[in-house]
Backbone as a printed PyTorch tensor [residue, N CA C, xyz], in Angstrom:
tensor([[[  0.8320,  -0.8810,   0.2800],
         [ -0.0500,  -0.1480,  -0.0610],
         [  1.2410,   1.3980,  -0.1100]],

        [[  0.4850,   2.2770,  -0.7080],
         [  1.4160,   3.1970,  -0.7450],
         [  0.8090,   4.6820,  -0.4630]],

        [[ -0.2470,   4.1740,   0.5790],
         [ -0.8580,   5.4910,   1.2380],
         [  0.2290,   6.1000,   2.2050]],

        [[  0.4120,   7.2490,   2.9370],
         [  0.3930,   7.7720,   3.6460],
         [ -0.2470,   7.8780,   4.5180]],

        [[  0.1770,   8.3570,   6.0580],
         [ -0.0630,   7.9550,   7.2250],
         [ -1.5860,   8.7490,   7.6680]],

        [[ -1.2260,  10.0610,   6.5920],
         [ -2.3030,  11.1620,   6.5100],
         [ -3.3640,  10.8770,   5.5610]],

        [[ -3.2490,   9.9660,   4.6530],
         [ -4.0520,   9.3360,   3.6190],
         [ -4.9080,   8.4030,   4.5600]],

        [[ -3.7780,   7.3470,   5.0550],
         [ -4.3070,   6.5480,   5.1510],
         [ -5.8170,   6.1810,   6.1820]],

        [[ -5.5270,   7.5550,   7.5430],
         [ -6.3360,   8.0370,   8.0140],
         [ -7.5030,   8.5250,   7.8800]],

        [[ -7.3690,   9.9100,   7.0430],
         [ -8.7270,  10.3080,   6.0310],
         [ -9.6080,   8.7230,   5.3110]],

        [[ -8.9770,   8.0100,   4.8030],
         [ -9.5700,   7.1750,   4.0440],
         [-10.8540,   5.9930,   5.4340]],

        [[ -9.8850,   5.9250,   6.3110],
         [-10.2420,   5.4770,   7.8200],
         [-11.3730,   6.4970,   7.7040]],

        [[-11.5880,   7.2120,   8.7500],
         [-12.6160,   8.0510,   8.8140],
         [-13.6330,   8.3890,   8.1000]],

        [[-13.3570,   8.1470,   6.5780],
         [-14.5880,   8.2140,   5.3490],
         [-15.4500,   6.8450,   5.7450]],

        [[-14.3120,   5.1260,   6.2960],
         [-15.1210,   4.5700,   6.0580],
         [-16.0780,   4.4820,   7.4580]],

        [[-15.3690,   5.3140,   8.4440],
         [-15.9350,   5.0780,   9.7960],
         [-17.6170,   5.7160,   9.7360]],

        [[-17.4840,   7.0710,   8.8500],
         [-18.7780,   7.4360,   8.8760],
         [-19.7490,   6.9650,   8.2630]],

        [[-19.4470,   6.1680,   6.8310],
         [-20.3770,   5.0690,   5.9230],
         [-20.9610,   3.9710,   7.3660]],

        [[-19.8300,   3.9960,   8.0240],
         [-20.7510,   2.6800,   9.0020],
         [-21.1670,   2.8450,  10.0390]],

        [[-20.8240,   4.2810,  10.0370],
         [-21.7500,   4.9970,  11.4060],
         [-23.5540,   5.2010,  10.7630]],

        [[-23.6200,   5.6800,   9.6770],
         [-24.7660,   6.0550,   9.2370],
         [-25.6210,   4.8340,   9.1210]],

        [[-24.8390,   4.0830,   8.7940],
         [-26.2130,   2.1090,   8.8080],
         [-26.4800,   2.3500,   7.4540]],

        [[-26.4180,   3.2630,   6.2300],
         [-27.2380,   2.9020,   5.1380],
         [-26.4310,   1.9020,   4.2880]],

        [[-25.5980,   1.3580,   4.5830],
         [-25.5790,   0.3600,   3.6080],
         [-25.4550,  -1.1460,   4.3240]],

        [[-25.5900,  -2.1190,   2.9150],
         [-26.2700,  -2.9590,   3.3140],
         [-25.2390,  -3.4100,   4.0370]],

        [[-25.2720,  -5.3740,   4.5390],
         [-25.0060,  -6.1550,   4.9320],
         [-23.4460,  -6.3030,   4.4260]],

        [[-23.4650,  -6.8720,   2.9220],
         [-22.2620,  -6.8550,   2.2260],
         [-20.9530,  -6.0180,   1.9990]],

        [[-21.7070,  -4.1260,   1.2080],
         [-21.1680,  -3.5400,   1.8210],
         [-20.3390,  -2.8590,   3.0430]],

        [[-21.0580,  -3.8130,   3.8560],
         [-20.8220,  -3.3710,   5.7240],
         [-19.5670,  -4.1480,   5.6460]],

        [[-19.7980,  -5.2780,   5.1380],
         [-18.6560,  -6.4980,   5.5670],
         [-16.9260,  -5.6070,   4.9780]],

        [[-17.4690,  -5.4370,   3.6150],
         [-16.4660,  -4.7210,   2.5690],
         [-15.9670,  -3.9030,   3.3980]],

        [[-16.7480,  -2.5750,   3.4090],
         [-15.9900,  -1.6150,   4.5640],
         [-15.2600,  -1.8400,   5.1560]],

        [[-15.6240,  -2.6320,   6.2620],
         [-15.1960,  -2.9880,   7.9190],
         [-13.8480,  -3.8160,   6.9480]],

        [[-13.6210,  -4.6950,   6.1340],
         [-12.3530,  -5.5330,   5.7430],
         [-11.7610,  -4.1720,   5.4850]],

        [[-12.2030,  -3.2120,   4.4940],
         [-10.7180,  -2.3050,   3.9340],
         [-10.4050,  -1.3910,   5.3710]],

        [[-11.3600,  -1.2730,   6.5770],
         [-11.1280,  -0.5140,   7.5650],
         [ -9.9550,  -1.2290,   8.1850]],

        [[ -9.9780,  -2.5110,   8.5320],
         [ -9.2310,  -3.1250,   8.6570],
         [ -7.5830,  -3.3760,   8.3100]],

        [[ -7.5440,  -3.4950,   7.2420],
         [ -6.1690,  -3.4400,   6.0560],
         [ -5.5610,  -1.6530,   6.2230]],

        [[ -6.4170,  -1.0110,   6.4630],
         [ -6.4360,   0.5610,   6.7170],
         [ -5.1480,   0.9960,   8.0690]],

        [[ -6.3310,   0.0690,   9.1480],
         [ -5.6560,   0.1660,  10.4040],
         [ -4.3800,  -0.3960,  10.6280]],

        [[ -3.9930,  -1.9870,   9.7420],
         [ -2.8680,  -2.7280,   9.6890],
         [ -2.3660,  -1.7140,   9.4080]],

        [[ -1.7550,  -0.7370,   7.9670],
         [ -1.1940,   0.1270,   7.1440],
         [ -0.6680,   0.9580,   8.1450]],

        [[ -2.3160,   2.0220,   8.6580],
         [ -1.4450,   2.8170,  10.0220],
         [ -0.0990,   2.3200,  11.0650]],

        [[ -0.4990,   1.3410,  11.3980],
         [ -0.1320,   0.7330,  11.8930],
         [  1.3200,   0.3800,  11.6280]],

        [[  1.7570,  -0.3240,  11.1200],
         [  2.5280,  -0.6310,  10.1200],
         [  3.7850,   1.2460,  10.1670]],

        [[  3.3960,   2.3800,   9.1660],
         [  3.6330,   3.3370,   9.2540],
         [  4.5740,   4.2060,  11.0050]],

        [[  3.6590,   3.9020,  11.2080],
         [  3.7230,   4.8420,  12.9180],
         [  4.9310,   3.6770,  13.6440]],

        [[  4.8560,   2.8830,  13.3110],
         [  5.8040,   1.8400,  13.6340],
         [  7.3210,   1.9050,  13.2780]],

        [[  7.0680,   1.9660,  11.6380],
         [  8.6180,   2.6460,  10.5080],
         [  8.9670,   3.7020,  11.4810]],

        [[  8.0140,   4.9470,  11.8160],
         [  8.3240,   6.0350,  12.4970],
         [  9.2800,   6.3420,  13.9420]],

        [[  8.5160,   5.3180,  14.4310],
         [  8.5790,   4.5670,  15.7920],
         [ 10.2170,   4.4610,  15.9430]],

        [[ 10.4750,   3.1320,  15.2070],
         [ 11.9300,   2.8290,  15.0300],
         [ 13.1790,   3.9780,  14.1070]],

        [[ 12.6610,   4.5690,  13.3800],
         [ 13.5960,   5.8360,  13.1830],
         [ 13.8060,   6.5980,  13.9850]],

        [[ 12.8350,   6.7680,  14.6770],
         [ 12.8730,   7.8560,  15.7380],
         [ 13.8410,   7.1140,  17.4050]],

        [[ 13.6550,   5.6190,  17.2840],
         [ 14.9930,   5.6630,  18.0780],
         [ 15.7620,   5.3380,  17.8650]],

        [[ 16.2090,   5.3650,  16.2090],
         [ 17.5090,   5.3720,  15.7950],
         [ 18.4740,   5.9600,  15.9930]],

        [[ 17.5420,   7.3000,  15.7930],
         [ 17.6920,   8.8560,  15.7660],
         [ 18.4880,   9.2110,  17.5130]],

        [[ 17.5810,   8.3550,  18.5700],
         [ 17.9830,   9.0930,  19.8900],
         [ 19.1480,   8.3870,  20.2020]],

        [[ 19.3200,   6.9590,  19.6750],
         [ 20.7200,   6.3900,  19.9330],
         [ 21.7850,   7.1290,  19.4760]],

        [[ 21.2380,   7.8790,  17.9480],
         [ 23.1730,   8.0510,  17.6660],
         [ 23.7450,   9.1330,  18.2650]]])
């Protein structure tokens, strides 16, 4: 996935809004939820990368 952290969070927020509205069918809801999980994992990986870079900088 080539999204930045900010792009990832924006898409996650859009998914949350869609799911909270309750207008989606069950299939659409599952699809959006699954996409949200993927985005959440990606955001976590980006944060872990940033964290490891900071740790390396602190050790220098």
